[in-house]
MDAnalysis code that builds the backbone (N, CA, C; Angstrom):
import MDAnalysis as mda
import numpy as np

u = mda.Universe.empty(249, n_residues=83, atom_resindex=np.repeat(np.arange(83), 3), trajectory=True)
u.add_TopologyAttr("name", ["N", "CA", "C"] * 83)
u.add_TopologyAttr("resid", np.arange(1, 84))
u.add_TopologyAttr("resname", ["MET", "SER", "THR", "LEU", "GLU", "GLU", "TRP", "THR", "ALA", "VAL", "VAL", "ARG", "THR", "GLU", "LEU", "GLY", "LEU", "ASP", "PRO", "GLY", "PRO", "LEU", "SER", "MET", "SER", "GLU", "VAL", "ARG", "ILE", "VAL", "LEU", "ASP", "LEU", "GLY", "ARG", "ASP", "VAL", "ALA", "HIS", "ALA", "VAL", "ASP", "ARG", "VAL", "ALA", "THR", "PRO", "VAL", "THR", "ALA", "TYR", "LEU", "LEU", "GLY", "LEU", "ALA", "VAL", "GLY", "ARG", "GLY", "LEU", "THR", "LEU", "PRO", "ASP", "ALA", "LEU", "ARG", "ARG", "VAL", "LYS", "THR", "LEU", "ALA", "ALA", "GLY", "TRP", "ALA", "GLN", "ASP", "GLN", "GLN", "ASP"])
u.atoms.positions = np.array([
    [0.855, -1.170, -0.009],
    [0.000, 0.005, -0.004],
    [0.896, 1.235, -0.006],
    [0.596, 2.206, -0.871],
    [1.384, 3.424, -0.946],
    [1.032, 4.341, 0.246],
    [1.887, 5.307, 0.440],
    [1.618, 6.295, 1.493],
    [0.307, 7.021, 1.235],
    [0.068, 7.395, -0.036],
    [-1.200, 8.066, -0.387],
    [-2.388, 7.171, -0.053],
    [-2.351, 5.936, -0.405],
    [-3.478, 5.015, -0.109],
    [-3.671, 4.865, 1.404],
    [-2.548, 4.705, 2.082],
    [-2.616, 4.569, 3.551],
    [-3.175, 5.823, 4.194],
    [-2.665, 6.982, 3.802],
    [-3.107, 8.263, 4.357],
    [-4.593, 8.488, 4.128],
    [-5.050, 8.290, 2.849],
    [-6.440, 8.554, 2.569],
    [-7.376, 7.593, 3.311],
    [-6.962, 6.348, 3.514],
    [-7.749, 5.381, 4.283],
    [-7.884, 5.851, 5.728],
    [-6.790, 6.332, 6.304],
    [-6.846, 6.796, 7.695],
    [-7.720, 8.036, 7.818],
    [-7.555, 8.968, 6.887],
    [-8.372, 10.190, 6.930],
    [-9.842, 9.860, 6.764],
    [-10.138, 8.987, 5.821],
    [-11.549, 8.616, 5.617],
    [-12.158, 7.982, 6.855],
    [-11.416, 7.145, 7.532],
    [-11.885, 6.541, 8.764],
    [-12.128, 7.615, 9.837],
    [-11.167, 8.503, 9.970],
    [-11.279, 9.573, 10.969],
    [-12.493, 10.495, 10.703],
    [-12.815, 10.699, 9.445],
    [-13.936, 11.571, 9.066],
    [-15.258, 10.811, 8.974],
    [-15.243, 9.530, 9.339],
    [-16.502, 8.749, 9.299],
    [-16.928, 8.345, 7.931],
    [-16.027, 8.316, 6.980],
    [-16.332, 7.931, 5.604],
    [-15.966, 6.476, 5.404],
    [-16.341, 5.906, 4.273],
    [-15.949, 4.535, 3.940],
    [-14.442, 4.450, 4.092],
    [-13.957, 3.529, 4.923],
    [-12.520, 3.456, 5.219],
    [-11.675, 2.867, 4.104],
    [-12.278, 2.356, 3.053],
    [-11.484, 1.776, 1.976],
    [-10.690, 2.852, 1.273],
    [-9.568, 2.504, 0.655],
    [-8.753, 3.507, -0.045],
    [-9.493, 3.989, -1.287],
    [-9.147, 5.201, -1.698],
    [-9.684, 5.726, -2.936],
    [-9.219, 4.893, -4.091],
    [-10.027, 4.765, -5.097],
    [-9.576, 4.014, -6.292],
    [-8.532, 4.875, -7.024],
    [-7.717, 4.251, -7.820],
    [-6.722, 4.985, -8.594],
    [-7.412, 5.952, -9.531],
    [-8.565, 5.597, -10.029],
    [-9.333, 6.457, -10.907],
    [-9.742, 7.728, -10.180],
    [-10.227, 7.606, -8.944],
    [-10.581, 8.775, -8.147],
    [-9.379, 9.646, -7.833],
    [-8.264, 9.031, -7.498],
    [-7.030, 9.764, -7.239],
    [-6.611, 10.556, -8.458],
    [-6.626, 9.898, -9.623],
    [-6.213, 10.591, -10.862],
    [-7.142, 11.777, -11.168],
    [-8.435, 11.572, -10.935],
    [-9.404, 12.625, -11.195],
    [-9.059, 13.868, -10.370],
    [-8.842, 13.658, -9.076],
    [-8.541, 14.793, -8.206],
    [-7.195, 15.443, -8.535],
    [-6.185, 14.618, -8.788],
    [-4.850, 15.149, -9.141],
    [-4.892, 15.874, -10.491],
    [-5.597, 15.311, -11.456],
    [-5.689, 16.002, -12.759],
    [-6.423, 17.318, -12.658],
    [-7.495, 17.320, -11.868],
    [-8.237, 18.576, -11.660],
    [-7.315, 19.592, -10.984],
    [-6.587, 19.148, -9.986],
    [-5.649, 20.058, -9.308],
    [-4.656, 20.669, -10.280],
    [-4.109, 19.846, -11.164],
    [-3.171, 20.340, -12.162],
    [-3.852, 21.388, -13.058],
    [-5.056, 21.067, -13.532],
    [-5.752, 21.986, -14.419],
    [-6.029, 23.326, -13.751],
    [-6.497, 23.292, -12.493],
    [-6.805, 24.518, -11.778],
    [-5.512, 25.295, -11.487],
    [-4.467, 24.590, -11.088],
    [-3.213, 25.276, -10.808],
    [-2.677, 26.013, -12.007],
    [-2.818, 25.408, -13.221],
    [-2.263, 26.030, -14.426],
    [-3.232, 27.081, -14.975],
    [-4.512, 26.840, -14.899],
    [-5.469, 27.746, -15.549],
    [-5.922, 28.885, -14.654],
    [-5.915, 28.666, -13.348],
    [-6.425, 29.679, -12.403],
    [-5.280, 30.187, -11.533],
    [-4.925, 29.377, -10.552],
    [-3.872, 29.767, -9.602],
    [-3.549, 28.548, -8.720],
    [-2.266, 28.379, -8.401],
    [-1.913, 27.203, -7.575],
    [-2.663, 27.178, -6.263],
    [-2.828, 28.310, -5.625],
    [-3.507, 28.311, -4.301],
    [-4.980, 27.977, -4.407],
    [-5.536, 28.030, -5.601],
    [-6.956, 27.690, -5.779],
    [-7.143, 26.174, -5.808],
    [-6.078, 25.430, -5.957],
    [-6.194, 23.952, -6.107],
    [-6.803, 23.263, -4.900],
    [-6.279, 23.446, -3.669],
    [-6.883, 22.719, -2.528],
    [-8.313, 23.171, -2.256],
    [-8.580, 24.442, -2.425],
    [-9.941, 24.934, -2.172],
    [-10.908, 24.357, -3.209],
    [-10.461, 24.268, -4.445],
    [-11.302, 23.670, -5.501],
    [-11.579, 22.206, -5.202],
    [-10.556, 21.497, -4.757],
    [-10.771, 20.084, -4.406],
    [-11.773, 19.935, -3.246],
    [-11.682, 20.830, -2.292],
    [-12.611, 20.829, -1.169],
    [-14.035, 21.086, -1.678],
    [-14.185, 22.090, -2.549],
    [-15.536, 22.391, -3.083],
    [-16.059, 21.243, -3.932],
    [-15.187, 20.603, -4.672],
    [-15.596, 19.409, -5.441],
    [-16.149, 18.326, -4.490],
    [-15.418, 18.100, -3.394],
    [-15.891, 17.138, -2.439],
    [-17.216, 17.486, -1.811],
    [-17.388, 18.777, -1.474],
    [-18.673, 19.234, -0.950],
    [-19.815, 18.955, -1.939],
    [-19.573, 19.302, -3.204],
    [-20.627, 19.111, -4.218],
    [-20.996, 17.632, -4.367],
    [-19.965, 16.776, -4.373],
    [-20.240, 15.325, -4.493],
    [-20.930, 14.818, -3.259],
    [-20.495, 15.312, -2.102],
    [-21.110, 14.875, -0.855],
    [-22.595, 15.320, -0.764],
    [-22.944, 16.358, -1.475],
    [-24.324, 16.838, -1.448],
    [-25.153, 16.273, -2.604],
    [-24.570, 15.335, -3.361],
    [-25.384, 14.598, -4.345],
    [-24.989, 14.765, -5.774],
    [-24.143, 15.700, -6.121],
    [-23.724, 15.820, -7.525],
    [-22.840, 14.641, -7.828],
    [-22.906, 14.076, -8.992],
    [-22.014, 12.954, -9.328],
    [-20.627, 13.481, -9.571],
    [-19.624, 12.664, -9.317],
    [-18.242, 13.069, -9.499],
    [-18.004, 13.501, -10.986],
    [-18.441, 12.721, -11.962],
    [-18.218, 13.144, -13.368],
    [-18.880, 14.497, -13.674],
    [-20.063, 14.736, -13.161],
    [-20.740, 15.994, -13.425],
    [-20.026, 17.170, -12.736],
    [-19.669, 17.007, -11.479],
    [-18.943, 18.025, -10.748],
    [-17.601, 18.315, -11.416],
    [-16.906, 17.265, -11.816],
    [-15.623, 17.425, -12.487],
    [-15.770, 18.199, -13.790],
    [-16.744, 17.827, -14.573],
    [-16.991, 18.478, -15.872],
    [-17.276, 19.981, -15.664],
    [-18.069, 20.294, -14.677],
    [-18.409, 21.706, -14.408],
    [-17.178, 22.522, -14.032],
    [-16.346, 21.945, -13.132],
    [-15.186, 22.701, -12.656],
    [-14.164, 22.816, -13.763],
    [-13.929, 21.747, -14.551],
    [-12.984, 21.812, -15.637],
    [-13.424, 22.837, -16.675],
    [-14.713, 22.918, -16.941],
    [-15.233, 23.898, -17.862],
    [-14.973, 25.320, -17.326],
    [-15.231, 25.523, -16.074],
    [-14.960, 26.830, -15.447],
    [-13.484, 27.186, -15.523],
    [-12.611, 26.252, -15.209],
    [-11.168, 26.495, -15.258],
    [-10.730, 26.836, -16.672],
    [-11.198, 26.091, -17.650],
    [-10.807, 26.374, -19.021],
    [-11.299, 27.732, -19.472],
    [-12.535, 28.064, -19.083],
    [-13.070, 29.386, -19.406],
    [-12.303, 30.489, -18.690],
    [-11.904, 30.240, -17.473],
    [-11.133, 31.211, -16.699],
    [-9.840, 31.551, -17.402],
    [-9.147, 30.505, -17.826],
    [-7.859, 30.714, -18.541],
    [-8.085, 31.497, -19.824],
    [-9.112, 31.173, -20.561],
    [-9.418, 31.888, -21.792],
    [-9.768, 33.353, -21.532],
    [-10.593, 33.601, -20.485],
    [-10.964, 34.962, -20.138],
    [-9.739, 35.797, -19.747],
    [-8.797, 35.182, -19.066],
    [-7.602, 35.915, -18.637],
    [-6.703, 36.264, -19.809],
    [-6.781, 35.484, -20.909],
    [-6.001, 35.766, -22.109],
    [-6.597, 36.844, -22.962],
    [-7.912, 36.986, -22.874],
    [-8.622, 37.975, -23.746],
    [-8.447, 39.408, -23.223],
])
């Protein structure tokens, strides 16, 4: 088990969530989103965006839908800053 898998399992248990590790697909989704936000918006926006993504999913939005919305916003943000 990697440090990331171990850490997320412990955090999930502490927060009362399913204690199983995140799937590699879920990890990639969050890391890729972080990269996109860091490059298109600002590095410091990355952890806050991940938190907001988690809130949205926790409140019922599907992960693919929440991800699509945030990626669209980030891409539009980058484009708006160039114009």
